[in-house]
C-alpha positions in Angstrom: 85.0 -8.6 52.6 85.0 -9.6 48.9 87.1 -12.7 48.3 87.9 -15.0 45.4 88.4 -18.8 45.6 91.6 -18.8 43.7 93.6 -21.8 42.9 96.7 -20.4 44.6 96.9 -19.6 48.3 98.0 -15.9 48.0 100.1 -14.5 50.8 99.0 -11.3 52.3 102.4 -9.7 52.1 102.5 -10.3 48.3 99.4 -8.2 47.9 101.3 -5.2 49.4 104.0 -5.6 46.7 101.8 -5.7 43.7 99.9 -3.0 41.9 96.1 -3.2 41.4 96.2 -1.9 37.9 97.5 -4.5 35.5 98.1 -2.5 32.4 99.9 0.6 33.6 101.0 3.9 32.1 103.8 6.1 33.5 105.6 3.1 35.0 108.0 4.1 37.8 110.9 1.6 38.1 111.0 1.6 41.9 110.1 -1.4 44.1 108.6 -1.2 47.6 110.6 -2.8 50.4 110.3 -3.4 54.1 113.3 -3.0 56.3 113.0 -2.9 60.1 109.2 -2.9 59.8 109.1 0.3 57.8 108.4 0.6 54.1 110.1 2.6 51.4 111.2 2.3 47.8 114.5 1.2 46.3 115.9 1.1 42.8 117.4 -2.1 41.2 120.8 -1.3 42.7 119.3 -1.5 46.1 119.6 2.2 46.8 116.9 3.6 49.0 115.3 6.3 46.8 112.3 7.0 49.0 113.1 6.7 52.7 111.7 4.0 55.0 108.8 5.8 56.5 105.6 4.1 55.7 103.5 1.5 57.4 102.5 0.0 54.1 103.6 0.7 50.5 102.4 -0.7 47.2 104.0 -0.6 43.8 103.6 2.5 41.6 100.6 2.5 39.4 100.0 5.3 36.8 102.8 7.3 38.3 101.6 7.3 41.9 102.0 4.8 44.8 99.6 4.0 47.5 101.1 4.2 51.0 99.8 4.3 54.6 100.9 6.4 57.6 99.3 6.0 61.0 96.5 3.9 59.6 95.5 6.3 56.8 96.2 6.0 53.1 97.5 8.5 50.7 99.5 8.7 47.4 103.1 9.7 46.7 104.9 10.5 43.5 108.3 9.2 42.3 110.1 11.7 44.5 108.3 10.5 47.6 106.2 13.6 47.9 102.6 13.3 49.0 100.4 14.3 46.1 97.3 13.2 48.0 97.7 13.4 51.8 96.9 10.3 54.0 93.3 10.6 54.9 91.4 7.5 53.7 90.6 4.4 55.8 91.0 2.1 52.8 92.2 2.7 49.3 93.2 1.1 46.0 96.0 2.0 43.5 95.1 4.2 40.5 93.5 2.5 37.5 92.3 4.3 34.4 93.0 7.7 36.0 91.0 7.2 39.2 91.4 5.4 42.5 88.8 3.7 44.7 88.9 5.1 48.3 86.8 4.7 51.4 85.7 7.2 54.0 83.2 6.7 56.9 82.4 3.2 55.6 81.5 4.2 52.1 83.5 3.9 48.8 83.9 6.5 46.0 86.6 7.6 43.6 89.2 10.3 43.4 91.3 11.7 40.6 95.1 12.2 40.7 94.6 15.6 42.3 92.6 14.1 45.1 89.3 15.5 43.9 86.2 13.4 44.5 84.9 12.3 41.1 82.5 9.6 42.2 80.6 10.2 45.5 81.1 8.1 48.5 78.0 5.9 48.3 79.0 2.3 47.7 79.4 -0.5 50.2 82.4 -1.8 48.2 84.1 -0.7 45.0 86.6 -2.5 42.8 89.1 -1.0 40.3 88.2 0.3 36.9 89.0 -2.0 34.0 87.9 -1.3 30.4 85.8 1.7 31.7 83.7 -0.2 34.3 84.1 -1.0 38.0 82.4 -3.6 40.1 80.3 -2.2 43.0 78.4 -3.6 46.0 75.0 -2.1 47.0 72.9 -3.8 49.7 74.9 -7.1 49.3 74.4 -7.3 45.6 77.0 -6.5 42.9 76.8 -4.5 39.7 78.9 -2.2 37.6 79.4 1.6 37.2 81.1 3.7 34.6 83.7 6.4 35.1 81.0 8.9 35.8 79.6 6.8 38.6 76.5 5.8 36.7 75.1 2.3 37.2 75.3 0.6 33.9 74.6 -2.9 35.1 72.3 -3.0 38.1 73.3 -4.8 41.3 72.1 -8.4 40.9 75.1 -10.7 41.4 76.3 -12.3 44.6 79.9 -11.3 43.6 81.4 -9.6 40.6 84.9 -8.9 39.4 86.5 -6.6 36.9 86.2 -6.6 33.1 89.0 -8.2 31.1 88.9 -8.7 27.4 85.2 -7.6 27.4 83.9 -10.1 29.9 83.5 -10.1 33.7 83.4 -13.0 36.1 80.3 -13.0 38.3 78.8 -15.3 40.8 75.1 -16.2 41.2 74.2 -18.7 43.9 77.3 -20.9 44.1 78.1 -20.8 40.4 80.3 -18.5 38.3 79.8 -17.3 34.7 80.6 -14.2 32.6 78.6 -11.2 31.5 79.4 -8.7 28.8 79.3 -4.9 29.2 75.6 -4.8 28.6 75.0 -7.2 31.5 74.0 -10.0 29.2 75.2 -13.6 29.9 78.1 -14.4 27.6 78.8 -17.7 29.4 76.1 -19.1 31.7 77.0 -19.6 35.4 78.1 -23.3 35.5 81.6 -23.2 37.1 82.5 -23.6 40.7 85.0 -20.8 40.2 85.9 -18.6 37.2 88.8 -16.2 37.0 89.6 -13.2 34.7 90.3 -13.7 31.0 93.9 -13.2 29.8 95.0 -13.9 26.2 91.6 -15.4 25.4 91.7 -18.0 28.3 90.3 -18.0 31.8 91.0 -20.3 34.7 87.9 -22.3 35.8 87.0 -24.9 38.3 84.5 -27.8 38.0 84.3 -30.2 40.9 87.8 -30.5 42.2 89.8 -29.9 39.0 91.0 -26.7 37.3 91.2 -26.1 33.6 91.0 -23.2 31.1 88.0 -22.1 29.1 87.8 -19.9 26.0 85.3 -17.0 25.5 82.6 -19.4 24.3 82.8 -21.3 27.6 84.5 -24.3 25.9 87.3 -26.1 27.5 90.5 -25.0 25.7 92.6 -26.9 28.3 90.7 -29.7 30.0 90.3 -29.6 33.8 92.9 -31.9 35.0 94.9 -29.9 37.6 94.5 -30.1 41.4 95.3 -26.3 41.7 96.3 -23.7 39.2 96.8 -20.0 38.6 95.9 -17.8 35.7 98.3 -17.1 32.8 101.1 -14.6 33.4 103.6 -13.9 30.7 102.5 -16.9 28.7 102.8 -19.4 31.6 100.3 -20.8 34.1 101.4 -22.5 37.3 99.6 -25.8 37.9 99.7 -28.5 40.5 99.4 -32.2 39.8 99.5 -34.3 42.9 101.9 -32.8 45.3 104.1 -31.0 42.7 104.0 -27.8 40.7 105.0 -27.1 37.1 103.9 -24.7 34.3 101.9 -25.0 31.1 101.8 -22.8 28.0 98.6 -21.4 26.4 98.2 -24.6 24.4 98.1 -26.6 27.6 101.6 -28.2 27.0 103.6 -28.9 30.1 106.6 -26.7 29.5 108.0 -26.9 33.0 107.8 -30.3 34.6 106.0 -30.6 37.9 109.0 -31.1 40.1 108.6 -28.2 42.5 106.8 -27.9 45.8 105.3 -24.6 44.6 105.6 -22.3 41.6 104.4 -18.7 41.7 103.3 -16.5 38.8 105.9 -15.1 36.3 106.8 -11.5 36.7 109.7 -9.9 34.7 110.6 -13.3 33.4 111.1 -15.0 36.7 108.8 -17.0 39.1 109.2 -17.9 42.7 109.7 -21.6 43.4 109.8 -23.7 46.6 112.0 -26.7 47.1 112.5 -28.4 50.4 111.0 -25.4 52.3 113.4 -23.0 50.7 112.5 -20.4 48.0 114.3 -19.4 44.9 113.5 -18.4 41.3 113.2 -20.1 37.8 113.1 -18.7 34.3 110.5 -19.5 31.7 112.3 -22.6 30.7 112.2 -24.0 34.2 115.9 -23.4 34.9 116.7 -22.4 38.4 118.5 -19.1 38.1 118.5 -18.2 41.8 118.9 -21.3 43.9 116.4 -22.0 46.7 117.9 -20.4 49.8 115.3 -18.0 51.3 112.8 -18.4 54.1 110.3 -16.6 51.8 110.5 -14.7 48.5 108.2 -12.4 46.6 107.8 -11.5 43.0 110.2 -9.1 41.1 109.1 -5.5 40.6 111.4 -3.1 38.8 114.3 -5.6 38.8 114.3 -6.3 42.5 112.5 -8.7 44.9 112.0 -8.8 48.6 113.2 -11.9 50.4 113.3 -13.1 54.0 116.9 -14.4 54.1 117.3 -15.5 57.7 115.4 -16.5 60.8 111.8 -17.7 61.0 108.9 -15.9 59.4 107.4 -13.6 62.1 110.2 -14.4 64.6 113.8 -13.1 64.4 113.3 -12.8 60.6 115.7 -10.7 58.5 114.6 -9.1 55.3 116.4 -7.8 52.3 116.2 -7.0 48.6 117.8 -9.0 45.8 118.5 -8.3 42.2 118.0 -10.8 39.4 121.4 -12.3 40.0 120.2 -13.3 43.5 122.6 -10.8 45.2 121.4 -9.1 48.3 121.6 -5.4 47.5 120.0 -4.3 50.7 119.5 -6.1 54.0 118.7 -5.8 57.6 121.5 -6.2 60.1 120.2 -7.1 63.5 
């Protein structure tokens, strides 16, 4: 399985709540939620708009949402109707008009009508970004275009999507960046290198994280013990045992006083204090006090939280709005 050595320990459940395509069109303002072990979709008032009926559910991307029923993945529209019936063993959300899906151990792509537009032939297949997608063939990674044509032959040990014209790739145990012609834009010299956003990319050298520009120069010197990439103009960083946030100039704009700070989404970020989770705004002000057993990012004005019990044992789940009010909850 393809993995990335990110600075933040990502929680598997969080991946269920996010969409794979970062820059979306046709945004549907509904958030996925899990109540009594089933998934559905609610609006920001907490009203269940698409009933709790799925085993997994991701956020809407390009007007469709990826869901699973009985171990198979398909796609629904904003009315909860299946546009593409559950039939795939694995699948991604739609990006640039297509979705990567797997059948019988091979990956290909479908369009929004469920037609196969790129044959099932790849060992692994990433999402399309800027017209290209990363693919694995015989344990090496390269890139294809939207017609399924190999434009950069498989030659890397790992490869990730194109952002701002560059893609992070791994050769041996070092990361660098290639352009869309497959030429080295930044030679592989980092122990980890993330996607570019706003001209900066998270990179690791030794045991410290910093941020580089597109020339491979340190724009923000590596001085952080852990870090995430920039989201909404902020990057979460760890110094010692505490987390805070920096801006794109590297200035500490939220002091490192929290036990954890997540990425900003819709103006708010999850924080942890004394084993309880709440939310801060971009100024670092606590706007929803730490009170939850676990908390996820905001999507469409709502966020899922575990508000009682112990994770995985007698836990109770609900949905909050941006005031921190439980608008939907389990009663057991």
